[in-house]
Structures are given as structure tokens and as C-alpha cells.
LOVO-554526 format. One line per field, with one value per residue (C-alpha): x, y, z. Coordinates in steps of 0.5 Angstrom, whole numbers. Layout:
// LOVO-554526
X (X; ...)
Y (Y; ...)
Z (Z; ...)
This chain:
// LOVO-554526
X (122; 120; 125; 121; 127; 132; 139; 143; 148; 154; 152; 155; 153; 151; 148; 147; 144; 144; 141; 140; 137; 136; 134; 127; 126; 129; 131; 134; 131; 137; 136; 139; 140; 143; 144; 146; 152; 150; 143; 138; 135; 130; 128; 121; 117; 113; 117; 120; 121; 128; 130; 134; 138; 139; 142; 146; 149; 151; 155; 158; 154; 151; 154; 150; 150; 151; 151; 156; 156; 161; 161; 164; 167; 170; 168; 167; 163; 168; 171; 169; 165; 171; 174; 168; 168; 161; 158; 152; 147; 142; 135; 137; 143; 149; 153; 159; 155; 162; 164; 162; 158; 165; 169; 163; 164; 171; 172; 173; 178; 182; 182; 185; 190; 188; 192; 189; 188; 184; 180; 178; 176; 173; 168; 167; 164; 160; 157; 155; 152; 148; 146; 149; 154; 154; 153; 160; 161; 155; 154; 149; 144; 144; 141; 134; 133; 133; 140; 143; 141; 144; 150; 150; 150; 155; 160; 158; 160; 166; 170; 168; 164; 163; 156; 152; 147; 141; 137; 131; 134; 128; 124; 125; 123; 116; 112; 113; 121; 121; 117; 122; 128; 126; 126; 133; 136; 134; 137; 143; 144; 143; 149; 154; 151; 154; 151; 145; 141; 135; 131; 124; 117; 114; 111; 111; 118; 120; 116; 118; 126; 128; 130; 129; 124; 125; 119; 121; 116; 118; 126; 124; 124; 117; 119; 124; 123; 122; 117; 112; 113; 112; 106; 103; 105; 105; 108; 103; 97; 102; 106; 100; 97; 103; 104; 98; 90; 87; 79; 76; 71; 68; 73; 79; 84; 84; 87; 81; 83; 82; 75; 70; 63; 57; 50; 49; 49; 51; 57; 63; 71; 75; 80; 87; 83; 79; 73; 69; 66; 62; 62; 64; 59; 56; 51; 53; 51; 54; 56; 60; 63; 70; 73; 81; 83; 83; 81; 74; 74; 67; 66; 61; 57; 57; 49; 51; 55; 54; 62; 65; 70; 73; 73; 78; 75; 77; 73; 70; 67; 64; 61; 58; 55; 53; 54; 50; 50; 45; 45; 45; 51; 54; 62; 67; 74; 78; 85; 86; 93; 94; 92; 85; 82; 82; 90; 90; 92; 97; 104; 107; 114; 117; 117; 110; 107; 104; 104; 100; 101; 103; 98; 91; 86; 78; 75; 68)
Y (-2; -8; -14; -19; -25; -28; -24; -29; -31; -26; -22; -24; -18; -11; -5; 2; 7; 5; 10; 9; 14; 13; 20; 21; 14; 12; 5; 4; 9; 9; 2; -2; -9; -15; -22; -27; -31; -38; -36; -36; -30; -28; -21; -21; -15; -13; -11; -4; -5; -5; -12; -14; -7; -9; -15; -12; -7; -13; -16; -9; -9; -3; 3; 6; 14; 14; 9; 3; -5; -10; -17; -21; -15; -12; -5; -7; -1; 1; -6; -9; -15; -20; -18; -19; -26; -27; -32; -30; -34; -30; -32; -33; -39; -35; -41; -42; -45; -48; -51; -58; -58; -60; -54; -49; -51; -51; -44; -40; -45; -45; -37; -38; -42; -48; -54; -59; -65; -60; -58; -65; -67; -60; -61; -68; -67; -61; -65; -70; -65; -62; -68; -68; -74; -77; -70; -68; -69; -65; -58; -53; -54; -62; -60; -58; -52; -54; -58; -52; -48; -53; -53; -45; -46; -51; -46; -41; -45; -48; -42; -42; -36; -32; -30; -33; -29; -31; -27; -30; -37; -41; -35; -38; -45; -48; -49; -56; -55; -49; -53; -59; -54; -50; -57; -58; -51; -52; -59; -56; -50; -54; -58; -53; -47; -41; -35; -34; -28; -30; -25; -27; -25; -31; -31; -39; -40; -35; -38; -45; -44; -38; -38; -30; -26; -19; -16; -9; -4; 2; 2; 1; -6; -6; -12; -18; -24; -31; -34; -35; -28; -25; -29; -29; -23; -18; -11; -8; -9; -8; -14; -18; -17; -19; -25; -28; -27; -22; -21; -16; -18; -14; -9; -14; -16; -24; -29; -33; -40; -37; -35; -41; -42; -45; -46; -45; -37; -40; -44; -44; -44; -48; -43; -45; -47; -52; -48; -46; -39; -36; -28; -25; -29; -25; -27; -27; -29; -34; -31; -37; -43; -45; -52; -51; -59; -60; -53; -49; -42; -39; -32; -28; -22; -19; -18; -12; -8; -11; -12; -18; -22; -29; -35; -41; -48; -55; -59; -64; -58; -55; -62; -63; -56; -57; -50; -46; -40; -35; -39; -35; -38; -35; -33; -32; -31; -36; -32; -25; -22; -15; -11; -7; -5; 2; 1; -2; 5; 7; 5; 6; 10; 7; 14; 14; 17; 14; 16; 13; 6; 4; -1; 1; -5; -4; -7; -10)
Z (-100; -96; -94; -91; -92; -87; -87; -84; -89; -91; -97; -104; -108; -105; -109; -105; -108; -116; -120; -128; -133; -140; -143; -139; -137; -130; -130; -123; -118; -112; -111; -105; -106; -102; -105; -99; -101; -104; -105; -111; -112; -117; -120; -121; -125; -131; -137; -136; -128; -128; -127; -133; -132; -125; -127; -133; -128; -123; -129; -131; -138; -136; -131; -126; -126; -119; -113; -112; -113; -109; -110; -104; -101; -107; -110; -118; -120; -125; -126; -133; -134; -135; -129; -124; -123; -126; -131; -135; -139; -143; -146; -153; -153; -154; -157; -161; -167; -170; -164; -161; -154; -151; -154; -152; -145; -145; -148; -142; -139; -146; -146; -139; -141; -136; -137; -142; -136; -132; -138; -139; -132; -131; -137; -136; -129; -132; -137; -132; -127; -133; -136; -142; -142; -149; -152; -152; -159; -162; -165; -162; -168; -166; -159; -157; -154; -146; -148; -151; -144; -140; -144; -143; -136; -136; -140; -135; -129; -132; -130; -123; -122; -116; -118; -123; -127; -131; -136; -137; -139; -140; -143; -151; -149; -149; -142; -141; -142; -138; -132; -133; -133; -127; -123; -126; -124; -117; -116; -120; -115; -109; -112; -114; -109; -113; -111; -117; -119; -124; -128; -130; -131; -130; -123; -122; -124; -119; -113; -115; -116; -112; -104; -104; -109; -110; -114; -118; -121; -124; -122; -115; -111; -108; -103; -102; -98; -99; -104; -98; -95; -101; -103; -96; -93; -99; -98; -102; -107; -113; -110; -109; -115; -119; -116; -118; -119; -114; -112; -108; -103; -98; -99; -98; -103; -103; -107; -111; -108; -101; -103; -100; -104; -101; -101; -94; -91; -84; -87; -82; -84; -79; -75; -72; -65; -69; -68; -74; -75; -80; -80; -87; -91; -97; -102; -110; -117; -121; -128; -131; -129; -132; -131; -131; -131; -123; -121; -123; -124; -121; -124; -119; -118; -111; -109; -105; -109; -116; -117; -121; -117; -118; -114; -115; -112; -113; -118; -113; -109; -116; -117; -110; -111; -118; -120; -126; -128; -125; -118; -112; -107; -101; -101; -95; -95; -92; -91; -92; -93; -89; -95; -95; -102; -100; -100; -107; -110; -105; -103; -97; -98; -92; -89; -86; -92; -98; -105; -111; -113; -120; -120; -120; -117; -117; -111; -113)
């Protein structure tokens, strides 16, 4: 595992050697995982990567076969969920259908027998924080999907959890609502500062919302770091490919938006010192031009290797180039992360050796 993120904050959650197996399937493979206090950390990975199992293990809903879990310095490995000081929000709205919004949010406080004035003040404040003031008398079926999830978050926060765990909370919502709620969740976290772990398979969601991202694959954490770290300096080919589209150009793995397309074989790319350099230019044939709103995807074939790859350019650049199928163009990478095409099938095991990566890329 590679951790490229800052570690200045005290840890709120620490997993050491967490291992979980279901039959012959290893869900967590001796995972070490640290969540800084007050951070919003996203667990990102494909189906079966172990991200939900890791979250459920922190919550106490699943017990690790071996390993330890501490929350704010307290060993909770064998502590039941209700005594771990956590708030949990699921993908599907776990609301009490027969209770109003106010009573749903107040439920945990009533179970804990808090004084009525305290409950009222707390609920009123939370409804304002999550933008549901005026909806307190409604029932769950009278709310939109986004409103129900905001109610669920308010209910989870009502009991002042040490840790907030979110299991794909926006996964059942449509794209526009998800986008709006991502921005709202980020603002909410900046206001309440509760240590939060978010499970998602949506790369854009993780990059948009999280302070730190842990990328999982086959029960292991491949890399932990800030969104910028994991996107711009991926630990291996799997991380790079999972966080976005990847093309192979001249033996290197590059992002499609980091490929420049031009008509001039001597085209230069500006460098940090203000000069232009034009090495690494290749000839390619345009196979297809696809307009994607303000961006254009250009599907190309390398003239040298015959391999297919994709570039993503602005609509203005595409119109200036007047690209058509069959055109000969010149391409070059404007930025290349430190991962070569030869590494695409390998993964550093952290001990100086390599093993087969669990994601295979075919260089063009």
C-alpha cells in the first residue's frame, strides 16, 4: 500500500492487520488503515474490492477474523455497533415510515432519554443545518430522495457520533441530485467537522468531496492520499485506470486530456521554464470524433504501432483543427505520470518485488 497523503492530524480510526474471509473469498487482506481526526476519507474501488466490508468492520456490523480496530484510541474490535460511538447512513433510506421528519431525527436522542428541551433544540438546529426547516411535519414518503438522505444524515448526527460512516449514501439518486448533494455534503462536513468515512464507486464523487481517498482492489488498499495525489501521482496502473480514462501513448500511460492533437509535426508544448519543446511527437490517424458538450473525444490509431488510443480536447481546439475521420494528425503527451506502459500488468508489493496487477491494460 502507498500512502501519499499528509499525516499531521491525530488518528481517529486505526485498523491494523484487518483480515476478513467469506468461504474462499478474501474480503479484507490484512489491511492497515488510518483515518485522521476531522477528515472526510473516501473508500473507492470496484465491486468486490472490500470497501463496504471495511466500512462495516469499522461499524462493528462485520467482525474481522483477525486484526484490531481502534476509534479515538479505544479498542473497539469486539465492541458491539451501538457502543462504538458511530453514526451510519446507508444507500437506501433507512427511515421510520410512520414517523415525521422531526421524530425520525429525534429518534436516537429519545432512545438515550435526553431532556425534551435539549431534543427540540438539537433537532431544530440539525434541520436548519441540513436544509429541512419547514419539513419537520412531513413523512418520509412526502420527501424527495435527496431530502430523505439529508434527513438520514441529520438523524445520524443527532447523537453526536465520534465517527460518521456513509455507505454509498447517494447511490440510489439520479445524477443531478447526486451532484448537488456532493457539494452539500462537503459544506456540511466543513461545518460539523466530524470524522467521516464515505464508501463510493463513483470516482467523481470521491475526487469532489474527500480530503483523502483510499483506493481498494481485491481486499487491499493500493494507495491512500489526497485527491490530487492519487490522480496526478498514482501508485500503479490500477489506481490510474480506476480514477479515470487512460490511453497508452509511446509506451506510457497518460490521461486522454493530457494528449495534445495538432496538424504540425513540430508542435511544441510549453514547459515550466516558459520554453517550448517538441520531442515525443507521434503520427496518428483520426478514427472518430465524438462531441461531448464542451469537450471532444478523438479516437485515434497510432501510425507506428496500429494501436488504438483516445485523446480528449476542448471543443474550440477541435473546431480550429477541423478534424475529420481519416485525417492524419500529430499527437504528444503534455503530462506523463511516472508509470510506464510496461508496468501496466505489474504491481509493486512494497518489499522491492512485484506481482501481477489485478487490472490489465493493453498498450497501443
